[in-house]
N, C-alpha and C positions, 0 to 999 in steps of 0.2 A: 322513290329513292333518289337523292340528289346525284346529279351527274358530276363525276370527279374528273379533273384534268389528268391525262396520262403522264407517267414518268417520261423523262426525255428518251429513255431507251426504247419506248414503245411507240414513238411518233413515226409514222410512215416516212421513209426517206424522201419521196417526191415532195413532201410538204416542208422540207427543211432546206436551208441554204447549203450550197456546196463550197466548202472552204479550201478544197484541194488546190485551186489556183494560187492560194497563199502558201500552204504547206500540205503535203500529202498526208502527214500524220503528226502526232505530238513528238515522235522521235525525230522527224525532219526539223521540227521547230527547235528542238534541243540542239541539234547539230548546227543550225543557223545561229542560235544564241551564242554558242561557243565561238563561232567564227566572228560574230560582231564583238564579242568580249575581247578577242584578240586584236581587233582593229582599233581599239581605243588608244593603244600605244602609238598608232600611226599618226596621230595628230602632232606629237611632240617634235618630229623633225622640221615642222613648219614654223615653230616658235622662233620669233626674232627675224624671220626672213620675208615676211609678207610685203614689206616695202622695198625689197631689192629690185623687183621688176614685175611687169604685168604678167609675165610667164610664171613667176613664182606664186603670185596671187591666184592665178588660174589653176595651178596645180593643187593648191590648198582647197579651193572651191570644189574642184572635181572630186577630191578625196572626201570632202564633207558630204557631197551629194551621194556618192557611192555608199557612204555610211548611213545616211538618212533614208535612202531607199530601202535598205535591208531592215533598218530600225522600224520604219513604217509598217512593213509586212509583219514583223514580229509583234509589234504593238497591236495591230489590227486583229491578228489571229487570237491573241490572248484575250482581247476585249470581247470579241464575238463569241468565243467559246465560253467565256464567263457569263455572257448574257443568256446563253442557252439554259443555264441552271445556276443561279447566283449562289446556291448552297453547295456547289461542287468545290470542295477544298483544293483539288488539284489545279483548277483554273484560277482560283484566288491566289494560289501560290505562284502560278505562272505569271499573273499580272504583277504581283509584288516583285518578282525577280526582274521583270522587264523595267519597272519603275526604278529599281535600284541601279540597273545597268545604265539607264538613260541619265540618271543623276551623275553617275561617274563620268559618262561621256561629256555631259555639259561642263563638268569641272575641268576635264582634260582639254576641252576646246574653248574655254573661257577667255583665252588670250586673243582670239581671232578678232572680235569686234574692237577692243581697245587698240590693237595694233593697226587696224585699218583706219580708225579715227585719228591715229597719230601721224599718218602719212601726210606730208605737206600738201597744201592746196594746189601748188603748181604741179607736183608729181602726180597727184590724183587726177588732175585735169588731163594729163597725158595718158594715164591709165585708162580713163573712160573713153578715150578715142582709139585705144589699141584694139585691133580686130580680135586678138586672142581673148579679150574680156567681153566681147559683144554678148555672149549668152548670159552673162551675169550683170549686164549694165543696169537693168531696172532694180535688181536686188541691191547693188551698190548705191544707186541713187536713193533708195529708201533708207538705207543704213546711214548715209551721209546727212540726210535731213535731220537726224538726231544729234549731230555733232554739237550744236549749241546747248544741248540738254544733257550731255554726258559730262560727268564730273571727273576729277582726278582719280587715279587708281585707288588711292587711300580712301577718298570719300565714297567711291563706288563700293569698296569693300565694306565700309561701315553701313551703307544702305542695305547691302545684301545680307549682312549679319542680322539686321532687324526685320527681315522679311516676314518671319513667322509672327512677330509682334504686330506688324502692320495689318495682318489678317485677323487679329484677335476679335475685333468687333463683329465681323462676319461669323466667326466660329461661335462666339457667345450667343449671338442671335439664333443661329441654327440649332444650338443645343437647347436653348430655351423654347423656341417655337416648335421644333420637331420632336423633342424628347420630354421636356419637363412640363409643358402646358398640357393639361388634361381637360377635355371639354365635356366629359360625361356622356350620357346616352339620350337619345331622342326617339320618340315613337313616330314612325312615319305614317302616311295616310292609310296604310293597311293595319295599323296598330302594332306593327313589329318594332321591337326596341333595337335600335342600331347605335353603334358607337359614333359619336360626333368627332370626326377627324378633319384634317385639311382636305382630304380627298372626298369624304362623304358630305362635307359642307356644301360643295357645289351641287352634288346630287340632291340634297335636301332643299336647296334653293330652287330646284326645278319641280318640286312637289306641286301637284295640282291643288293641294289643300293649303290655304293661306296660313292657318294657325301653325302648321308644321314649319313653313318657311320662316315665319316671324319668330317662333321659339328658337329655331336653329340659329338665326341671326343674332338674337339677343344673348343666347347661351354661349355662342362662339366669342362674341366681343366682350363678354363679362370677364373672361380670362385675361384679355389684354388690358381691360380696365384695372383689374386686380394687380397687374404688373406694369402699370403705365409708366411709372418713374424709371423703372429698369429699362424698358424698351426705348424710352426717350433718350436716356443716357447712352445706350448702346448705339442708337442711330446717330446721335450727336458725335460720339467718338469716331464713327466711320466717316462722317462728313469732315471732321477736323483732320483726320488722317489724309483724306483726299486733298485738302487745302495744303497740308504740309508737303505732300509728295509733289504737287504742282509747283509750289514755290521753290523747293529745293532743287528742282530740275529747270528752273528759270522759265517757266511758262507764265504768261500774263494772268491766266485764270485756270480754274479747274476744268471748265468746259472746253477751253482751247487745248488743254492737255489731253482730255479724253477723246477729242475729235481728231487729234494730230495724226494718229496711225493711218486712218483712212483718208487723210488730207481733205477733210470736210470743213469748210469755212463755218464759223459760228453763225453767220446770218442764215444758213440753211436750217439750223435749229429754230431760230426765231421765226423764220418763214413758215415752218410747219405749225407752230403754235398759232400764228396769226391766221393762217388759212383755216384752221379748225374753228377759231373764234368767229370768223366771218360766216360760218355755217351752223352755229349753235342753235339758231332758231328752228332749223330743220330737225335737230336732235330733240328739242323741246316738243315739237309737233309729233315726233314718233312716240315719245312717252305718253302723250295724250291719246294717240291711236291705241297704244298698248293698254292704257287704263280702261278705255271704253271696251276694247275687245275682251278684257278679263272681267268686265262688269264690276269695276271697283269704284268706290266713292272717292278714294285718293290712292296715290301710287307711292310706294316706298322702294328702297333699294332691293329689298327681298322679293319684289315683284318683277324684277327685270330679267330674270333667267328662265322662268317658267315659260314653256312654249305657248304662244298664242293659239296656234293650231295644233290640236292633238291628232296625230295620225296613227292608224293601226300599224303594227309592225309587219313588215313585208320581208320575206326571206330572199336574200340575194347571195347566192353561192359565191365563193371566191372566184371561180372561173367566170361567172356572169359579171362580177365586179371588174375583172380585168377587161372584158369585152366593152363594158360601159366606159371605162377610163380611156381605152384606146380609141373608141369611136369619138369620144369627147375631144380628144387631142388631135383629131384628124387635120385641123387647120395648120398643124406644125409639119405636115408632110409625111410621105410614105417612109422615108429613111428613119425619121425619129420614131414613128409608130412601130415599124418592124423591129427595130432594136429593142424598144421597150416591151413589146409584146413577147418577144423571145425571152427576155429576162424575167418578166413577171410570171410567165407560164413555165419557164425553166426553173433555175434554182438560185436566182438572186435573192429570193424572199423566204424567210422563215415565217410560215404563214399563221399558225394557230398557237393558242396557249398550251403550255405543258407545265407540269409541276416544277416550281422553282424558276420559271422563265421570267426574265426582266419584264416589268409592266410597260405599257405605253407602246410607242413606236419610234423608230429612228432610221435614218439612212446613214451608212458608214462606209463610204467608198474610199478607195486609195488609188495610187498610181498604177499598181499591179493588181490584177484580178478585177472581178465585176464590182459594181457599186451595190453592196449588200443592203437589204432592207429587213428590219425586224418589225413584224406585225403581231398583234394579238387579235386577228380578224374575227369579228362577230357577224354571223350570217344574218342576224335579225336587226342589225343596227346600221342605218344609212350612213351615219358618221364614219363607219369603217371604210366605206367606199371613198369618201372624201379624204380620209387619212391616207389611204393607198395612193390616191392621186397626188397628195401633198408630198409624201416621201418619194414617189416616183419623180417629182420635179427636182428634188435634191439629187437623186441618183443620176438622172439624165444630165444634170449640170456637171456632175463629176465625169460621167461617161464622155461627154463632148470635150471638156477641158483637158482630161487626161490624154485624149487622143490628139489634141491640137497643140498642146504646150509641152515644154520641157518640165522636168520635175520641179525645178525651182520656181516656175511660173504657173503651175496648174492649180494651186490651192487658192480658192476664192475667199473673199471676206464674208463675214456673217451678214452684212448689209446686202450684198449681192445674193447670198443664199436665200434670204427671205423673199426675194423677188421670184426666183425660179419655182419655189414650192407653192406660193400663193397664186402665182400665175396659173398653174395647173388646176387649182381649186376654182378659179374664175371660169376657166373653160368648161369644167365639169358642170358647174352650176348653170351656165349658159345652155349647155346641151340638155340638161334635165328640164330646164324651164321651157325649152322649145317643144319638149315631148310630154309635158305634164298632162296627165289624163283627166284632171278635174280642176275646178277652181280651188278646191281645198288643197290639192297637192301643190298647185302653183303658189298659193298663199303661204304654205309651209316652207317652200324653197326660198321665196322672197324674204320671209321673216328670218330665215336662217342666214341669208346673206347680209341682211340689215344688221343683225346682231354681230356678225363677224366683223363688219366695218366699224360698228360702234365700239366693239370690244378691242379691236386692234388699232384703229386709227384714233378714235375720240378718247377712249379711256387711257391708252398708252401715252397720248399727248398730254393729258391731264397729269399723269405721273411725271412726264418729262418736264412740264412746267414747274411742278413741285420741286423737283431736283434742282432746277435752275434757281428758284427762289431761295431755298435753304442754303445752297452753296454760296450764293451771292451774299447772304446775310453773314455767314461764317467768315467770308473773306473781308467783310467790313468790321469784323471783331464783335458782332452782335451775338449774344448768348442764345444758344438753341435749347430752350427749356421745353418742358412738356407743354406748357401753355402756348408757347410760340408755334411749335409744330402743329398743334391742334387748330389754332386760329388760322394759320396759313392754309391748312388742308380744308378747313371748313369753308373758307372763302372760295377755294377752287371748286368744291362740291356745289356751292350755290351757283357758281358761274356755269359749270358744265352740265348741271342737271336742270337748272331753270327755276323760275319763281313759283311754278305750280307743283313742283315736286316736293314731297314730304321728306326732309332730310333728318333722320333720327340722330340724336346726339352721339350715339355709339359709333356712327359712321366716320366721325373724325379720327377714330382710332385706326382706321384702315391703313393709314400711312405707316403704322408700326408692324404690319404683317406682310409687306411686299419684299420678298427676298432680293429682287433686282435693285433695290435702293442701296444695296451693299456692293454693287458694281456700277459705279457712278456713270450716268449719261449713256446707258445702254439701251433703255426701252424705246428711245426714239427710232431705233433701227426697225422695230416691228411696224411702226406707223409709216415710215418712209418706204419700207419694203412693200407693204400691201398697196400703198398709193401708187408706186411705180408699177406693180403687177396689174392693177386695175387699168392704168393708162396703156400699158403695153398690150394687155389682152384685148382691149378695145381696138387698138391699132391693127393687131393681127386678124381679128375677126372681121373688121371692116375693110382691111386691105387685101393685098395679094402676095405675090412671090417676093417682092421687095421687102415688105414688112416682116414676113416670115424669115427671110434671109437675115435681116438685121437682128431679130431675136435669137436665131440660132448662132449667129456670130457672137452675140453676147454670152451665150452658154459656152461657146468654144474659147472665149477669151480668158476664162479662169481667173487667175490672179496676175495677169500680165500687165495690168494697169490699175490705177486707183478706181474704186467703184463708181464714183460720180462720172469719171471720164468714160468708163465702159458703158454705163447706162445712157449717157448722152449720145454715144455712137449708136445705141439701139433705138433712140428716138424719144428718150425721156430725160429732161433736164431738172434734176432735183435742186438746183440752185435758183430755180424760179418757183413760185407758188402753184404753178399750173398743174403738176401731177396730183397734189393733194386736193386742189379745187376740182379736178376731174373726178377723183374718187368720191368727193362729197356731193358732187352733182349726181353721180350714180346713186348715192345714198338717198338723195332727195327724190329721184325718179322712182326708186323702189318704195319709198314711203307713200308716194302718191298712189302707186298701183295697189299697194297693200290696203290702203284705206278704201279703195273702190271694191276690193274683193271681199272685205269683211262685212 
């Protein structure tokens, strides 16, 4: 008889997170909701007064922070309760109420940014020097950077009115890809017929039976081939919208517009691409090692996910996983490990699956309360231990930043977040490699890290280069046709996979199934984040108290500076090719060892 997941009401309390630091009950949430609702009107007295004095501006900021602190708690509680059981209508309604209230609040406070932008340069210079505004100085500086890109009130209103239209390409793609495309069924290596979906596609590509992998690959892309003109037109529309938005806001290019918020110079993007190009021979060599290990005559894309080393499943309880993660993170010091151990064994974590629970894993920390982690921990899957370490990295980032920074400065960027999570995975893999009980286990762990670097740095950089090419073409007025998309992507596939790799014609359709292409110039953050994590983890492992202190200071810095500046202080300069080169050298060393072990 198949084991069924329990309903939420039957999950043992110690295995669940404790949300009482946010709100003791739903009734307490409702009382806070009414309080926040009443606070919306409190923005109006500040209208028209922000330029009067530094003191007036400080008073508005203080009120806004008071509002946002309570709003964050309300939003977090609703989100986390909804994740416990996505079918629970009460929490769906709670989330909808919160979104409605947040929208009303944004409308009520919409005058703040335009009024600040309208303050004269001379007066603002005096404001920035005023001690009363010191806690908000970085926030003001970030806001003022946008001044050349803010339009008149009338123009801004027109742009805001077309907001939903601007997102149409993404919505159309999502509906087509997630709802309308049907991929049929596939028989796996056991002869069981399973539905081919986006989720099962990856699982089927890991099948030890090559005919299963190849059939899943061709059957999946057959649907994109059948809708090729539609997906090409949708992606083209998204790119053209990116170009329009950049031009209307007076940015020289789309890439500079996308990198502006994090203050990342465009050469950082180019440096990432060049550093990966410089190391592609090692990637080609890895594909040859993989081909030989799988005893294949030739290697195709559908051969790149199946594990080279098949390991018998080993049971690792949640408690054992926590011990493993804490031991692996010992280089970060006793204070870090004690806090994390207490949280993971306490009730930061919602540990196991239950009926209706959101899939996957995430960390969702706030300024108030612990940094919560959602897991669907599987005792027989080693990846669950790595996932726990990954999410713990995010959570400890929040833990340190919330304790060291004011509310307005504690929220870190996504680029910085990707460093903290993958840093922990690096330390865990190092720990397991040192204790590998056999050559087979060591080969398995090495192969896992190789594929993580290839998938996160090399593959995401290929995506990043594709985005750069197609946006540059659109900015030159060149039409983005189906043929143009496929030709550009085919050229990149040949470059990144190498001359000995068999590239199926279907693979050029891959550019039409990547959701991140509808959030322009986002994927590079994955590649730079892991590159920084590899470099920083090596510094901490090879160093001492100083290197550890620099990394912990980075975690504590939150969003108090721009991500490149904070990482530079930690010992990694992403404005040079060195971090990516370091990560790729690590990749090469791992390929060397894997080849000797197989």
